[in-house]
C-alpha positions as CSV (number, residue, x, y, z in Angstrom):
1,M,86.4,86.5,110.7
2,D,86.5,83.4,108.6
3,F,89.9,83.3,106.9
4,R,89.8,79.7,105.6
5,H,89.1,80.6,101.9
6,L,91.9,83.1,101.7
7,L,95.3,82.7,100.0
8,Y,97.0,83.3,103.4
9,C,96.8,81.8,106.8
10,L,97.3,83.7,110.1
11,D,97.5,83.0,113.7
12,E,95.0,85.2,115.5
13,N,96.9,84.7,118.7
14,K,100.1,86.1,117.3
15,I,99.4,89.8,116.9
16,L,102.5,91.7,115.8
17,G,100.9,95.1,115.8
18,F,97.7,97.2,115.3
19,G,96.6,100.6,114.3
20,E,93.5,102.6,113.9
21,F,91.9,100.4,111.2
22,G,94.2,97.4,110.8
23,V,95.8,94.5,112.7
24,V,99.0,92.7,111.8
25,F,99.3,89.0,112.5
26,K,102.1,86.5,112.0
27,G,101.0,84.3,109.1
28,C,102.0,82.6,105.9
29,V,101.2,82.6,102.2
30,K,99.7,79.2,101.6
31,V,100.9,78.6,98.0
32,A,104.5,79.4,98.8
33,N,104.5,78.3,102.4
34,Q,106.4,81.6,103.2
35,E,106.3,83.2,106.6
36,V,104.9,86.7,106.4
37,A,103.3,89.5,108.4
38,V,99.6,89.7,107.3
39,K,97.9,93.1,107.6
40,T,94.1,92.9,107.8
41,I,91.3,95.3,108.5
42,K,89.6,95.2,111.9
43,P,86.2,93.6,111.9
44,G,83.4,96.2,111.6
45,A,85.7,98.9,110.1
46,G,84.0,101.2,107.7
47,K,84.5,101.6,103.9
48,I,86.8,104.6,104.5
49,Y,89.3,102.3,106.1
50,L,89.1,99.8,103.2
51,K,89.8,102.7,100.9
52,S,92.7,103.8,103.0
53,L,94.2,100.3,102.9
54,M,93.8,100.1,99.1
55,L,95.6,103.5,98.8
56,E,98.4,102.1,101.0
57,L,98.6,99.1,98.7
58,K,98.9,101.3,95.6
59,I,101.7,103.3,97.2
60,L,103.6,100.2,98.3
61,M,103.4,98.8,94.7
62,L,104.8,102.1,93.4
63,V,107.6,102.3,96.0
64,R,108.6,98.6,95.8
65,D,112.2,98.4,97.0
66,H,113.2,101.0,99.5
67,E,115.8,100.6,102.3
68,N,113.4,102.0,105.0
69,I,110.2,100.1,104.0
70,I,109.5,96.4,104.5
71,S,108.7,94.9,101.1
72,I,105.2,93.8,100.3
73,V,105.0,90.2,99.1
74,G,101.4,90.3,97.8
75,A,97.8,91.0,98.6
76,Q,94.4,89.5,98.4
77,T,91.7,91.9,97.5
78,S,89.2,89.6,95.9
79,M,86.9,89.7,98.9
80,L,86.7,93.4,99.4
81,N,82.9,93.4,99.2
82,S,82.7,91.3,102.3
83,G,85.3,93.5,104.1
84,K,88.2,90.9,103.9
85,I,91.5,92.1,102.7
86,G,95.1,90.9,103.4
87,F,98.5,92.4,102.6
88,F,101.5,90.1,103.0
89,Y,104.8,91.7,104.0
90,H,108.1,90.0,104.4
91,F,108.3,88.9,108.0
92,A,111.1,90.8,109.8
93,A,111.8,89.2,113.2
94,L,113.2,91.6,115.9
């Protein structure tokens, strides 16, 4: 995937985790130069997975601050039609 025009950068060699429809990379928010975990959708994933991620985003925006959930910093959804989406979470090193 071409991530050059996005608000975030990520290192495709630094996978922090993955699930059924998403992959989490170590990355940064370009405008703030802030280290984050970037959750993206797997290449070739169907629209149902995009909808699932958008639902996750809505829930995280409602929950905001909770002691058991890593806070979301932001998201880029402007390229949904091309299957590109990115959620930025505070990076929590182990």
